[in-house]
C-alpha positions in Angstrom: -24.5 -8.8 -6.9 -28.2 -8.0 -6.5 -31.0 -7.4 -9.0 -30.9 -3.6 -8.2 -27.3 -3.6 -9.4 -28.3 -5.2 -12.6 -31.1 -2.7 -13.1 -28.6 0.2 -12.4 -26.4 -1.2 -15.2 -29.4 -1.2 -17.5 -30.1 2.5 -16.6 -26.6 3.2 -17.7 -27.2 1.5 -21.0 -30.5 3.4 -21.4 -28.7 6.7 -20.7 -26.2 5.9 -23.4 -28.3 4.2 -26.1 -31.8 5.5 -25.4 -34.6 3.4 -26.9 -32.0 1.0 -28.3 -30.7 0.0 -24.9 -32.5 -3.4 -25.2 -30.0 -4.3 -27.9 -27.2 -4.2 -25.4 -28.6 -6.5 -22.7 -26.0 -9.2 -23.6 -23.2 -6.7 -23.1 -24.8 -5.8 -19.8 -24.6 -9.4 -18.7 -20.9 -9.6 -19.7 -20.2 -6.7 -17.4 -22.5 -8.1 -14.6 -20.7 -11.4 -14.7 -17.4 -9.9 -13.7 -19.0 -8.2 -10.8 -20.8 -11.3 -9.8 -17.6 -13.3 -10.0 -15.8 -10.8 -7.8 -18.4 -11.1 -5.1 -18.9 -14.9 -5.4 -17.8 -17.0 -2.5 -18.7 -20.6 -3.6 -17.0 -23.2 -5.7 -18.9 -23.3 -9.0 -19.2 -19.8 -10.3 -20.4 -20.7 -13.8 -23.4 -22.6 -12.4 -24.2 -19.8 -10.0 -24.0 -17.3 -12.8 -26.2 -19.2 -15.2 -28.9 -19.4 -12.5 -28.5 -15.7 -11.7 -28.6 -14.6 -15.3 -31.7 -16.7 -16.2 -33.6 -15.6 -13.1 -32.9 -12.0 -13.5 -33.3 -11.6 -17.2 -37.1 -11.7 -16.7 -36.7 -8.9 -14.1 -34.9 -6.7 -16.6 -37.8 -7.3 -19.1 -40.4 -6.4 -16.4 -38.4 -3.3 -15.5 -38.3 -2.2 -19.1 -41.9 -2.9 -19.8 -43.7 -1.8 -16.6 -44.3 1.9 -17.4 -45.6 1.1 -20.9 -47.8 -1.7 -19.5 -49.2 0.8 -16.9 -49.9 3.4 -19.6 -52.2 0.8 -21.3 -54.1 0.4 -18.0 -52.7 -3.1 -17.5 -50.5 -4.7 -14.9 -47.7 -7.2 -15.0 -46.8 -9.9 -12.4 -44.1 -12.6 -12.1 -45.3 -16.1 -12.7 -43.5 -17.4 -9.6 -45.4 -14.9 -7.5 -48.7 -16.4 -8.6 -47.4 -20.0 -8.1 -45.8 -19.6 -4.7 -47.7 -16.9 -2.9 -50.4 -18.3 -0.6 -52.3 -15.1 0.4 -52.8 -13.3 -3.0 -54.9 -10.2 -3.3 -58.4 -10.7 -4.7 -57.3 -9.4 -8.1 -54.3 -11.7 -8.3 -56.2 -14.7 -7.0 -58.7 -14.2 -9.9 -55.8 -13.8 -12.3 -54.5 -17.1 -11.2 -57.9 -18.8 -11.6 -58.2 -17.3 -15.1 -54.9 -18.8 -16.1 -55.2 -22.4 -14.7 -55.0 -25.2 -17.2 -57.3 -28.2 -16.8 -55.5 -31.6 -16.7 -58.7 -33.5 -16.0 -58.3 -36.0 -13.1 -54.9 -34.6 -12.4 -56.2 -31.2 -11.5 -55.6 -27.6 -12.5 -52.1 -26.2 -12.9 -50.5 -22.8 -13.9 -48.5 -22.8 -17.1 -44.7 -22.3 -16.7 -44.4 -18.7 -17.8 -42.2 -15.9 -16.5 -44.5 -12.8 -16.8 -48.2 -12.4 -16.9 -49.9 -9.3 -18.3 -53.5 -8.7 -17.0 -56.3 -6.2 -16.8 -56.6 -5.2 -13.1 -60.3 -4.1 -13.6 -61.5 -7.7 -14.3 -58.4 -9.9 -13.8 -58.5 -11.0 -17.4 -55.2 -12.4 -18.6 -54.1 -10.6 -21.8 -50.8 -12.3 -22.4 -48.0 -14.5 -20.9 -44.3 -14.1 -21.6 -41.5 -16.6 -21.4 -38.1 -14.9 -21.0 -35.2 -17.0 -22.4 -31.6 -16.0 -22.6 -31.1 -18.7 -25.2 -33.5 -21.0 -27.1 -31.8 -24.0 -25.5 -33.8 -23.0 -22.5 -37.0 -25.0 -23.2 -38.4 -23.1 -26.2 -40.6 -26.2 -26.8 -42.1 -25.6 -23.4 -43.5 -22.2 -24.6 -45.1 -24.0 -27.6 -46.5 -26.6 -25.3 -48.3 -24.1 -23.1 -49.6 -22.2 -26.1 -51.3 -25.4 -27.2 -52.7 -26.2 -23.7 -54.0 -22.6 -23.3 -55.7 -22.6 -26.7 -57.9 -25.6 -26.1 -59.7 -24.2 -23.0 -62.5 -21.6 -23.5 -61.3 -19.6 -20.5 -57.7 -19.3 -21.8 -58.0 -19.6 -25.5 -57.6 -15.9 -26.1 -54.4 -15.5 -24.0 -51.5 -14.6 -26.1 -48.2 -16.5 -25.6 -45.1 -14.5 -26.3 -41.4 -15.3 -26.1 -38.7 -12.7 -25.4 -35.1 -13.8 -25.9 -31.5 -12.6 -26.2 -31.0 -15.3 -28.8 -27.4 -15.7 -27.8 -27.2 -19.0 -29.7 -28.4 -17.4 -33.0 -31.4 -19.7 -33.4 -33.3 -16.9 -35.2 -30.6 -15.7 -37.5 -32.0 -17.5 -40.6 -35.6 -18.1 -41.6 -34.8 -20.8 -44.2 -33.7 -23.3 -43.4 -35.1 -22.7 -39.9 -33.6 -24.2 -36.9 -35.9 -26.2 -34.6 -36.3 -23.4 -32.1 -37.3 -20.9 -34.7 -39.7 -23.4 -36.3 -41.4 -23.9 -32.9 -41.6 -20.2 -32.2 -43.0 -19.4 -35.7 -45.8 -22.0 -35.4 -46.5 -22.4 -31.6 -46.2 -18.8 -30.3 -48.1 -15.6 -30.9 -44.9 -13.7 -31.3 -41.2 -13.8 -30.5 -39.2 -10.6 -29.7 -35.4 -10.5 -29.8 -33.2 -8.3 -27.7 -30.1 -8.2 -29.8 -28.0 -6.0 -32.0 -27.2 -8.9 -34.3 -29.0 -9.1 -37.7 -31.7 -11.7 -38.0 -34.4 -12.7 -40.5 -37.6 -10.8 -39.6 -41.1 -12.3 -40.1 -44.6 -11.6 -38.9 -43.9 -13.6 -35.8 -40.2 -12.9 -35.3 -39.3 -9.3 -34.5 -37.2 -6.9 -32.6 -38.2 -6.2 -29.0 -39.1 -2.6 -29.9 -42.3 -3.9 -31.5 -43.7 -5.7 -28.4 -45.8 -2.9 -27.0 -47.3 -1.9 -30.3 -48.3 -5.5 -30.9 -49.8 -5.6 -27.4 -51.8 -2.5 -28.1 -53.3 -4.2 -31.1 -54.8 -7.1 -29.1 -56.4 -4.9 -26.4 -58.3 -2.6 -28.8 
């Protein structure tokens, strides 16, 4: 199974559910897992599937967001592309420089984020996004990079967002809050859930449908 097959499944969901298609991404992955298993040739399918799911979840998010991002005059790029590509365009090279975190004598390093939203006119980084299927997948890492970015003049205005399927229901209840929710509430600029399950909404914890509107507010 390839990412194009995954995106085709999303298009089917969008045709059926319209703007609420994002609530059915978990169902999409259930369907995709069967296709992936059918095509799998190795020994440990579960491990292979977890890797495939985690890696391609961010690509689904990018696919959903890209037209809206462009309509705002912004661009979006995968964090791995900035990290691993040697010959970046001038614009992306400047984006990379504008996102580097200073570790003193240990040099400058990019934060571990999945998607980067930037202004192509001046290479300013507007926001970074961590895409997590479950909050077991290093939610504390998101909080860590928010803190590191906030203490540097060049990166202090970069918003740090989390988008998750929340398949382990970390966000279901606000009080008492589970550790993952507590970290997201305090150490992120916003967390957006792609789920049809009910959960406690707050100023920081919302459904994915609010992401673009919140992004519009910070670029005004």
